[in-house]
TIPAVO-716090 format. One record per atom (N, C-alpha, C): residue number from 1; residue in one letter; atom name; z negated, y negated, x negated. Coordinates in steps of 0.02 Angstrom, whole numbers. Layout:
! TIPAVO-716090
+-----+------+------+--------+--------+--------+
:  nr : rest : atom :     c3 :     c2 :     c1 :
+-----+------+------+--------+--------+--------+
: NUM :    A :   CA :      Z :      Y :      X :
...
+-----+------+------+--------+--------+--------+
This chain:
! TIPAVO-716090
+-----+------+------+--------+--------+--------+
:  nr : rest : atom :     c3 :     c2 :     c1 :
+-----+------+------+--------+--------+--------+
:   1 :    M :    N :   1044 :   1463 :   1733 :
:   1 :    M :   CA :   1006 :   1419 :   1779 :
:   1 :    M :    C :    985 :   1447 :   1834 :
:   2 :    R :    N :   1017 :   1502 :   1853 :
:   2 :    R :   CA :    984 :   1537 :   1920 :
:   2 :    R :    C :    989 :   1511 :   1974 :
:   3 :    V :    N :   1020 :   1472 :   2018 :
:   3 :    V :   CA :   1025 :   1435 :   2059 :
:   3 :    V :    C :   1042 :   1488 :   2113 :
:   4 :    D :    N :   1012 :   1484 :   2167 :
:   4 :    D :   CA :   1031 :   1527 :   2221 :
:   4 :    D :    C :   1069 :   1486 :   2269 :
:   5 :    Y :    N :   1132 :   1495 :   2298 :
:   5 :    Y :   CA :   1181 :   1460 :   2326 :
:   5 :    Y :    C :   1146 :   1445 :   2403 :
:   6 :    G :    N :   1135 :   1490 :   2434 :
:   6 :    G :   CA :   1100 :   1510 :   2508 :
:   6 :    G :    C :   1030 :   1457 :   2499 :
:   7 :    T :    N :    991 :   1454 :   2444 :
:   7 :    T :   CA :    930 :   1421 :   2455 :
:   7 :    T :    C :    948 :   1338 :   2444 :
:   8 :    L :    N :    990 :   1334 :   2390 :
:   8 :    L :   CA :   1017 :   1273 :   2388 :
:   8 :    L :    C :   1048 :   1231 :   2451 :
:   9 :    K :    N :   1086 :   1271 :   2481 :
:   9 :    K :   CA :   1112 :   1241 :   2532 :
:   9 :    K :    C :   1065 :   1217 :   2589 :
:  10 :    T :    N :   1014 :   1275 :   2601 :
:  10 :    T :   CA :    958 :   1263 :   2645 :
:  10 :    T :    C :    911 :   1209 :   2620 :
:  11 :    R :    N :    901 :   1185 :   2568 :
:  11 :    R :   CA :    869 :   1139 :   2554 :
:  11 :    R :    C :    907 :   1053 :   2551 :
:  12 :    L :    N :    967 :   1072 :   2534 :
:  12 :    L :   CA :   1016 :    997 :   2545 :
:  12 :    L :    C :   1020 :    985 :   2631 :
:  13 :    A :    N :   1019 :   1039 :   2671 :
:  13 :    A :   CA :   1043 :   1038 :   2736 :
:  13 :    A :    C :    974 :    999 :   2760 :
:  14 :    A :    N :    915 :   1008 :   2742 :
:  14 :    A :   CA :    851 :    998 :   2761 :
:  14 :    A :    C :    833 :    921 :   2724 :
:  15 :    A :    N :    859 :    908 :   2676 :
:  15 :    A :   CA :    849 :    844 :   2662 :
:  15 :    A :    C :    888 :    783 :   2675 :
:  16 :    A :    N :    956 :    806 :   2692 :
:  16 :    A :   CA :   1016 :    756 :   2714 :
:  16 :    A :    C :    994 :    749 :   2784 :
:  17 :    V :    N :    958 :    706 :   2810 :
:  17 :    V :   CA :    972 :    693 :   2886 :
:  17 :    V :    C :   1002 :    643 :   2906 :
:  18 :    P :    N :   1046 :    639 :   2928 :
:  18 :    P :   CA :   1110 :    586 :   2939 :
:  18 :    P :    C :   1057 :    529 :   2981 :
:  19 :    A :    N :   1068 :    468 :   2976 :
:  19 :    A :   CA :   1041 :    408 :   3013 :
:  19 :    A :    C :   1088 :    352 :   3003 :
:  20 :    F :    N :   1077 :    310 :   3066 :
:  20 :    F :   CA :   1115 :    255 :   3072 :
:  20 :    F :    C :   1068 :    192 :   3042 :
:  21 :    V :    N :   1098 :    156 :   3001 :
:  21 :    V :   CA :   1072 :     97 :   2984 :
:  21 :    V :    C :   1126 :     30 :   3009 :
:  22 :    E :    N :   1103 :     -7 :   3044 :
:  22 :    E :   CA :   1139 :    -68 :   3065 :
:  22 :    E :    C :   1105 :   -135 :   3027 :
:  23 :    F :    N :   1160 :   -154 :   2989 :
:  23 :    F :   CA :   1149 :   -226 :   2948 :
:  23 :    F :    C :   1167 :   -279 :   2997 :
:  24 :    A :    N :   1125 :   -336 :   3004 :
:  24 :    A :   CA :   1149 :   -384 :   3066 :
:  24 :    A :    C :   1183 :   -433 :   2999 :
:  25 :    A :    N :   1243 :   -460 :   3037 :
:  25 :    A :   CA :   1288 :   -521 :   3002 :
:  25 :    A :    C :   1231 :   -572 :   2976 :
:  26 :    A :    N :   1231 :   -604 :   2927 :
:  26 :    A :   CA :   1200 :   -668 :   2914 :
:  26 :    A :    C :   1236 :   -729 :   2958 :
:  27 :    R :    N :   1205 :   -772 :   2987 :
:  27 :    R :   CA :   1228 :   -826 :   3025 :
:  27 :    R :    C :   1242 :   -883 :   2958 :
:  28 :    P :    N :   1322 :   -902 :   2988 :
:  28 :    P :   CA :   1345 :   -961 :   2946 :
:  28 :    P :    C :   1289 :  -1018 :   2936 :
:  29 :    T :    N :   1274 :  -1035 :   2872 :
:  29 :    T :   CA :   1239 :  -1103 :   2869 :
:  29 :    T :    C :   1265 :  -1161 :   2849 :
:  30 :    G :    N :   1246 :  -1203 :   2862 :
:  30 :    G :   CA :   1280 :  -1274 :   2835 :
:  30 :    G :    C :   1266 :  -1272 :   2761 :
:  31 :    L :    N :   1310 :  -1320 :   2743 :
:  31 :    L :   CA :   1310 :  -1335 :   2661 :
:  31 :    L :    C :   1257 :  -1398 :   2649 :
:  32 :    G :    N :   1229 :  -1426 :   2695 :
:  32 :    G :   CA :   1209 :  -1492 :   2689 :
:  32 :    G :    C :   1259 :  -1556 :   2679 :
:  33 :    V :    N :   1226 :  -1617 :   2654 :
:  33 :    V :   CA :   1271 :  -1663 :   2640 :
:  33 :    V :    C :   1311 :  -1656 :   2574 :
:  34 :    C :    N :   1395 :  -1652 :   2593 :
:  34 :    C :   CA :   1434 :  -1639 :   2532 :
:  34 :    C :    C :   1481 :  -1696 :   2536 :
:  35 :    V :    N :   1510 :  -1729 :   2475 :
:  35 :    V :   CA :   1556 :  -1765 :   2467 :
:  35 :    V :    C :   1618 :  -1736 :   2433 :
:  36 :    I :    N :   1681 :  -1740 :   2481 :
:  36 :    I :   CA :   1740 :  -1696 :   2453 :
:  36 :    I :    C :   1784 :  -1747 :   2440 :
:  37 :    A :    N :   1819 :  -1737 :   2381 :
:  37 :    A :   CA :   1861 :  -1785 :   2364 :
:  37 :    A :    C :   1929 :  -1737 :   2330 :
:  38 :    I :    N :   1974 :  -1742 :   2360 :
:  38 :    I :   CA :   2027 :  -1714 :   2348 :
:  38 :    I :    C :   2081 :  -1740 :   2322 :
:  39 :    D :    N :   2131 :  -1732 :   2275 :
:  39 :    D :   CA :   2173 :  -1767 :   2241 :
:  39 :    D :    C :   2240 :  -1721 :   2246 :
:  40 :    S :    N :   2292 :  -1748 :   2291 :
:  40 :    S :   CA :   2358 :  -1679 :   2299 :
:  40 :    S :    C :   2411 :  -1699 :   2238 :
:  41 :    P :    N :   2440 :  -1650 :   2222 :
:  41 :    P :   CA :   2501 :  -1671 :   2166 :
:  41 :    P :    C :   2540 :  -1729 :   2182 :
:  42 :    R :    N :   2540 :  -1751 :   2250 :
:  42 :    R :   CA :   2586 :  -1797 :   2262 :
:  42 :    R :    C :   2557 :  -1875 :   2251 :
:  43 :    G :    N :   2492 :  -1868 :   2235 :
:  43 :    G :   CA :   2458 :  -1934 :   2236 :
:  43 :    G :    C :   2427 :  -1959 :   2287 :
:  44 :    R :    N :   2421 :  -1925 :   2348 :
:  44 :    R :   CA :   2370 :  -1926 :   2392 :
:  44 :    R :    C :   2288 :  -1905 :   2377 :
:  45 :    R :    N :   2270 :  -1959 :   2398 :
:  45 :    R :   CA :   2179 :  -1947 :   2386 :
:  45 :    R :    C :   2142 :  -1940 :   2463 :
:  46 :    L :    N :   2093 :  -1906 :   2456 :
:  46 :    L :   CA :   2062 :  -1894 :   2511 :
:  46 :    L :    C :   1979 :  -1895 :   2490 :
:  47 :    R :    N :   1933 :  -1937 :   2520 :
:  47 :    R :   CA :   1862 :  -1933 :   2500 :
:  47 :    R :    C :   1822 :  -1946 :   2556 :
:  48 :    I :    N :   1791 :  -1888 :   2574 :
:  48 :    I :   CA :   1749 :  -1889 :   2645 :
:  48 :    I :    C :   1674 :  -1868 :   2645 :
:  49 :    E :    N :   1627 :  -1879 :   2657 :
:  49 :    E :   CA :   1568 :  -1874 :   2662 :
:  49 :    E :    C :   1534 :  -1832 :   2717 :
:  50 :    V :    N :   1513 :  -1766 :   2727 :
:  50 :    V :   CA :   1506 :  -1727 :   2783 :
:  50 :    V :    C :   1447 :  -1703 :   2786 :
:  51 :    S :    N :   1429 :  -1675 :   2834 :
:  51 :    S :   CA :   1354 :  -1629 :   2829 :
:  51 :    S :    C :   1359 :  -1574 :   2885 :
:  52 :    G :    N :   1328 :  -1517 :   2859 :
:  52 :    G :   CA :   1326 :  -1456 :   2913 :
:  52 :    G :    C :   1384 :  -1431 :   2907 :
:  53 :    L :    N :   1436 :  -1420 :   2872 :
:  53 :    L :   CA :   1492 :  -1383 :   2883 :
:  53 :    L :    C :   1483 :  -1311 :   2838 :
:  54 :    T :    N :   1506 :  -1261 :   2851 :
:  54 :    T :   CA :   1501 :  -1207 :   2840 :
:  54 :    T :    C :   1568 :  -1196 :   2780 :
:  55 :    V :    N :   1551 :  -1153 :   2746 :
:  55 :    V :   CA :   1601 :  -1134 :   2682 :
:  55 :    V :    C :   1682 :  -1125 :   2719 :
:  56 :    A :    N :   1681 :  -1090 :   2774 :
:  56 :    A :   CA :   1748 :  -1075 :   2817 :
:  56 :    A :    C :   1773 :  -1147 :   2839 :
:  57 :    D :    N :   1720 :  -1198 :   2866 :
:  57 :    D :   CA :   1754 :  -1257 :   2897 :
:  57 :    D :    C :   1776 :  -1289 :   2825 :
:  58 :    L :    N :   1744 :  -1290 :   2763 :
:  58 :    L :   CA :   1764 :  -1336 :   2715 :
:  58 :    L :    C :   1838 :  -1303 :   2688 :
:  59 :    V :    N :   1843 :  -1239 :   2691 :
:  59 :    V :   CA :   1928 :  -1220 :   2678 :
:  59 :    V :    C :   1968 :  -1240 :   2725 :
:  60 :    A :    N :   1955 :  -1239 :   2796 :
:  60 :    A :   CA :   1982 :  -1261 :   2841 :
:  60 :    A :    C :   2018 :  -1337 :   2826 :
:  61 :    V :    N :   1972 :  -1371 :   2821 :
:  61 :    V :   CA :   1980 :  -1427 :   2809 :
:  61 :    V :    C :   2009 :  -1457 :   2740 :
:  62 :    T :    N :   2009 :  -1437 :   2694 :
:  62 :    T :   CA :   2050 :  -1437 :   2640 :
:  62 :    T :    C :   2111 :  -1413 :   2634 :
:  63 :    Q :    N :   2123 :  -1353 :   2675 :
:  63 :    Q :   CA :   2184 :  -1311 :   2662 :
:  63 :    Q :    C :   2233 :  -1366 :   2727 :
:  64 :    G :    N :   2190 :  -1389 :   2777 :
:  64 :    G :   CA :   2235 :  -1421 :   2825 :
:  64 :    G :    C :   2259 :  -1485 :   2795 :
:  65 :    W :    N :   2227 :  -1520 :   2761 :
:  65 :    W :   CA :   2243 :  -1582 :   2741 :
:  65 :    W :    C :   2303 :  -1588 :   2675 :
:  66 :    S :    N :   2301 :  -1519 :   2647 :
:  66 :    S :   CA :   2351 :  -1516 :   2575 :
:  66 :    S :    C :   2409 :  -1470 :   2618 :
:  67 :    G :    N :   2413 :  -1475 :   2669 :
:  67 :    G :   CA :   2453 :  -1414 :   2706 :
:  67 :    G :    C :   2478 :  -1359 :   2699 :
:  68 :    E :    N :   2430 :  -1312 :   2676 :
:  68 :    E :   CA :   2430 :  -1256 :   2656 :
:  68 :    E :    C :   2414 :  -1218 :   2703 :
:  69 :    A :    N :   2395 :  -1224 :   2762 :
:  69 :    A :   CA :   2371 :  -1192 :   2815 :
:  69 :    A :    C :   2426 :  -1144 :   2845 :
+-----+------+------+--------+--------+--------+
């Protein structure tokens, strides 16, 4: 292939200019109107209608109610 190491190294160094790229974190958005119905293994039932919850809020509600927090 006749590749000259020095020339290749120079070309790669010129092409690989380091750059910093920042990604902004997405804001949590609400899920809108949701009906949550949970049946526990012990026979307890929970049914609530909520709006504006994020997924993290939904997880916290369900874990807190079921006692898994």
